[in-house]
C-alpha positions, 0 to 999 in steps of 0.5 A: 456354107462359107459362101452363104456366110460371106454373102451375109457379111457382104450384104450387111456391109454393102447396104449403105452403097446403093450400087452394090445392093442390087447385085448383092440382093440378087446373089442372096436370092440365088443363095436362098433358093439353093439353101432352102433346105437349110431353113429352120425356125429360130426363136428370137430373144430381145435384149438391151445393153445399158449405155450412159444415154439409155440402152442399145437394143439387140435381137438374139437368135440361136443356141446359147452355146452356139458359134457367135456371130455379131450382125451389124445393119446398114445406115438406114436399117435396124436389127430387124433387117436380119429377121429373114436372113438368120433362118438361112444360117447354120443352126449352130450359130448364135447371132446377135443383131445390134440396133445402132443408137437412134435405130430400131429399138435403141435409145437416141443419142442426146440432143446435139450428139452426131450420128457418125460411123466413128461413133457407131464403132465406139458404140460397138467397142463399148458393147463388145469390151463391156461385160454385156456382150460377153455375158450374153454370149456365154449364157 
């Protein structure tokens, strides 16, 4: 199972690097066939975290008291990128996939504000350190 979790994390991190994506996708396909017995239906809840310019949207899967997993998508993706991956994870995981601002269902940044990796890190810090994510994960 650690191999599957490692592959999920690496896939999320590497999606913005085209050279790594092909190899990672092949590895995930091999893993998905070897763990097909682990597949389970996981209902999804859609949530929003308030920010000064609107909200950051997220998808929330798994038991409310499950082991927390924060899922972050690549540059040109959104939280929906995890829809097919989450059922392959252990059933005791509580997965929260964030839509970065300007992606998926999250509010776009105000006009003139740039979309940069440091800004996304600041957004995640805002969500994690704020009351929203800890409150969500403790529900």
